[in-house]
N, C-alpha and C positions, 0 to 999 in steps of 0.2 A: 323594176323592183320593188315589192310592198312596203310601204311606208309604215315604220315602227314607232310607236310612241312609248313613253312609260310615265306613270303616275303614282301617286299615293293617296291611300283613302285613310285620312284620319279619323280614329272613333274615340268616343269616351262613353261613360256610363252616367246617367243623370235618373235619379229617381228611381233606379232600379232596371232602366230601359237603355240599351245600347242606341248612340247616335252617331251619325256619320257627318263629316262635312263635305258639302257638295258646291260646286261653282255654277255659275250662271254666264254662258259666252255673252260676251258684249258685242256692239254693232248692231246696225239696223235691221238684219236679217233675223236676229234672235230676239228683238226688242219684246215682241207681244207673245213669245212663246213660253209655256211654262211646263207644265206635265211633258215629260218625255224629251226635255232639251238640256238638262242639267248634265254636269260631267263630273269627273274626279279632277282634280288639278293634275294635270299632265302636258307633255310636250314632246316633239319629234327626237328621235334619236338619230345622232349622225354617225358616220363610221368612225370607229375606234373610240365610242363613247359607251360609258358603263349605263346601263338603264337606270340603277339607282342614283347614279350621279345627276343624270337627266331628271329623275323624278323629283330630287330634292331641289335643284336650281327652279326648275318650272312652279314648285310649290312657293318658293321664294318669290318668283316673278309674278306669278298670278294673285298671290294673295298680301305681298308686301312684309311677310314674316317668314323666319326660318323655320322649318318643320323639327319636331322634337328631334334631339339627338340621341335616337334610340335604334336597335336594330328592327329591321321590317320582317313582317311575315308576307312571304310571297302568297300572292294570290292567282298567280299563273298569268295566262293570256287570254284575249278575246279577240275576235275579228269583228270590226264594225261593218256597218253596210255599204260603204264606200270600199272595203278593203283594208282599211289600216288595222293592223294589229296593234294592241294595247296591252302592254306587261303593268301588273299594279302590286304594289305591296301595302300592307295594312300596318298602320303605326298608332299606339296609343297615344293620346295627348288632348289637349286642350288649346282653344284659340278664341281670343274675342274677335269674333268678324265685323264687329260695329266699325271698326276703322280700318278694314282691309284697304289695300290700293293695289292696283293691277298695273303691269306695262300696257302700253298702247300699240295698236297698228293703223295704219294710214290705207284709206282704199277712196275710190273716186265715189262720192255720193252727193246726190242721188246718179244713178248710173248715166252714163253718158253725157254727164252736165260740165265736165271738165274741172268740177271742183274736188279738190282732194281734202278729205276731212280725217280726222284722228277720233279713234274710238278706245275705251278700254279693251283689253283681251277678255277679262272678266268684269261684269257690270256688277255683280254681288256675289255674296258667299252665305250659306247659311247651314246650320244643325238642323238634321232631320232624322227622327225614328226610322226604324228600318222599313216599315210599310210606306211611309210617306217617301223614302227615298226609292224605292222600288218604282213610285208612280213618277218621282222627278227624273230621275236617271234617264239617258238615251238608252231606248231598248238594250242594246248590245252589251251594254255596261252592266246590267242587271245581275249577272251572275257572279260580279264581285261581292254583292251585299250577301248573297247566299253561302259563298265560299267564307267570307269574314264570319258570319254567324255560326259556320260549322267549325271554325277554328278558334273562337274564344269563348 
């Protein structure tokens, strides 16, 4: 069965420009990667879960703040390189990302060392204009920017 994820693309206008909030994955694998590594805040949908409920929960877990309590605009779905299907919604809002905090995960690091280490799921969040967001996002998620731009 194909993995399903759901996420939120928070957007705002600053100085007449549309900006979106993206997150950078934590952990040693992503540490030195930037362009093409960022994502929308998202998480896996379990059986009998609503995509929007998952998207809101994951936003809270990855940023340490609740998403705006507004209706989302569907941005549809995309399929990532490894086959995961991601459904997203756009929400207008603002968030001070200077104090964001993320949940953590534990992995063996370095590999085959027997040492288990904890890393934040998201190591940073930032606002980007749409051109920068297209560069920063995982390539498969870039259509969400185009769909947002067409809908607002």
